[in-house]
N, C-alpha and C positions, 0 to 999 in steps of 0.2 A: 445526345443527338434531336437533334430539333427534326419535324416530320422534315418542313420544306425543307430541311439542307438536305436531307438523305435522297427526298423524291432530286432535289440536281445531283447528286451523286447516281444514284441510278440513269437516268435522262443520261449521261456526264460520261458512261462508264468506266468510274472511275472509284468506285468501291471494291476493298476486295471482302466475298463471302467472307470467310475463316475471320477475316480482326472481326466485320461488323456485327458480325453476331451475337458477341460478349456484349453487347452493346444496345440488342433486341429484348422485350420483355415477351417471357412465355405466356399463351393465354390458354387456359385450360387443359386439355392433355397437350398440345401443341408447345415443342419445345422452341426458343430460343430461335436454330437452324432452322426448325417448320416452318417460324415466322416470316424469315428474315427471304426461306425460297416463295413464301405465296405474295411479299412482295414484289418483288424482284420477277415475278411470273404476272403479276400483276400489270407491271406497268409494262413491262417487253407486247405483253399481248395490247397492249395501247397502243404502243410506238407500229403494231400489226394491222391494227384498227384505224392508224391517222392514215399509213400507208394505202387502205383499199379504198378507205372512202372519197381518196383521189384517185387513184388509179386504177375502175370497176373495167374498164374494159379488159385490160389487160388479165385484170381478173376472172375473168369471164374468160378470154382465151384458153388461161394457163388450166382455169380447174382448179379449186379448193388447196389438194395437196400439193400440187409446183407452186403453185401462188405461195401460200404459204412458208412454202421451203424456200422460196426466192426472197422472203420477207427477211426472218432466222440469219438468212449469209448476209442481207444487205445490214438489219442492223450490227453482226459482229464485226463487217467491213463498215459501219459509219456511227460510232458509239452518236447516240445525238449529244452538240453543242447548244439545245435550246431548249426552255422550257416551255414554247408555243410548237406544242407537234403539230399542229396546222402545216407549216415549215419543216418538219422534219422530214418528208419526202422529197424535196425539190433535188435533188441529187437524184433521185431515183431513175427517171430516163438514160444519163451518160455512165450509172452500176451497169443498167439493160445492158447500153450499145458497145460493154464491154467485154460481157454475157458468153459466154459457152452458147448460152440457146440464141440469140442474134443469127449464131450460123443459120440454125433451120429456119428463124420468123426472124429474115431480116428486118419485120416494118416493126419489131414487137417494141424494140425504142421510142419507135415515130408514133405511136399513138400512146407511149408513156406520156411525152415531149408534147402532144395534141389536150392531153387529155390534165395536165401540171397549167398549160397557161388559160386552158379555161377552166377551172376552179381558181386558181393564182387572181381570175380576170373578176372572179361570182365574187368573190370572197374582198376583190381593191377597194379601198377610194379613190371614186374619179374625182372629176374634179371637167366640167363641163365650164366652155364658154358658146356666146354667139359668131357668128358667122356671120360676117360683113362682105363682100365680095368688092377687092379693088379697081378703081378705072383701070391704070395698068397689069392688068392682071400678068403677062409677060413675066413682070421685074420680081411680084409678089413673091412670099417667100411663106411657106405652108408652116403650121404651129401644131404638133400631137399632142392632144390631151392621149394619159392612160390609161383611157377608155378605151381605147386601140392597139390590137397584137394582127401584125403580119406575119402570117406564119406559111413554109414551103414544104411539099414534102414527096418521097420520093414513089412513093405511096399509097392509096386510094384509105385514106383512115380514114374518113365519111362514111364509107360503108360498111366498114370494122364494126365505127360507130352506133349508124344504125342498126346493124345486126345485135348488137348487146341491150339495146333500148327498142328492140320488138316491134321499128319500123319494118326492117326486110324481115321474108322467114329464109327460112334456110336453103328453101328447093328454089331462092331467086338468090341469094345468095350462091350456090353450087352451080346456075343455067347463066346470072346475067351481071354477074357484078367480074370484072375483070380487075383485081390486086393490082397487078401491074401498071396502073397508072399517077400519075405527079398529079397534081392538087397545091395548090394557089389558092388561101382559105383570113380575108377578112373577121376577126373576133370582136366584136361590138359590143358593149357593155348597155344597156340604159336600161333606169332604174336598175328594180329587182332581177333586170334577165338577161345573158347573155345571146348574142343574138350568132347566127355563124352563116359566111355568106361566099359561095367558092366564086372564084375568080380568073379571069385565066393568067398564062404568066405574061404577058405585054401589063395584061393592066398591077397585076400585081408590085411588078418590076418598076412601074412610069411610079404606084404609090411608095414604096420605097425608096426613091429617088428625094419624092417626094417631101420624107421622112425626116433626110438628112440633112433639111435645113438650106438647099442648093432654091436659089431662083425658079418656075414655072417653067423659064422658056431653058436653064439650063436641063431641066429633068425632060420636058418635051426631046430636047435635042441629045440624050444622051439614051435616049430606048426607042428601039425597033415595035415602035405601035401604030395601025388604022391612023385614020380619024374615025372610025368609027369607033373604035379603042380609047381614044383619047375623049369625045363624046359622050362613051359609057362609065369614066373616073372622074370626068366633075358631074355630072348626072347621078352618082353614086355622095363623090361629096356633098352636093349639092340636096343631097335626098337621106336620105339610113345616115347619115356621116357628118351630118350639119353640125352637130353638139360635138367635136369630136375634133373639126379640121379649120385652123382659124387660116386667116392671113393677113400679113406682116409688107407692108413697105419695106423693098430692102434698100439697107443705110449705103 
């Protein structure tokens, strides 16, 4: 069996060790079964590494032992169908949401969802466009690039992200941070960086409506937002988001 075929079978969880050990070549004092076990352990470790690279804050919150135990459960239930390990952990947030750990740590899957979106945007091939405000803005539609991601959470996810990165201390976390705060977030990719913007619920709702492709006027009429909030959103669109939101005249 070619090594590439073996790798694919490992990642897809299709191989049977007892059958494949006969095809392995012993090395030194190692038996064929020993060689196969080493190959399997290596690729299992690579899958855990792929999960750990995307979900560092989940890892930080759980600690090494619980995190790697969780990874083993995920790997057992989700044999990879992909050769690209960077995509292997895409279902990890959904796995966490259904896991019993989320009973005691209800924000765990939201942390994972945030991290998945952050790193997928970081690695994405982003297209940008030149923005021109139309004369009749009310009837125009917005086109969003793939360099923007809108997220909403029931918990204070950014505080957990900052805690893991060392931007706030454990003392600040214990005394000053309320985890039970909803958050509305825009992730923006610019060159080789992802920027995080925290906005209000109403501002987030307006952006969500605009992303649907309805006219600006229809979006404004469907959201309960103050004139200040509207000004904030369009200043945001004309400023940091100018390469990612363009306008088209509605036909």
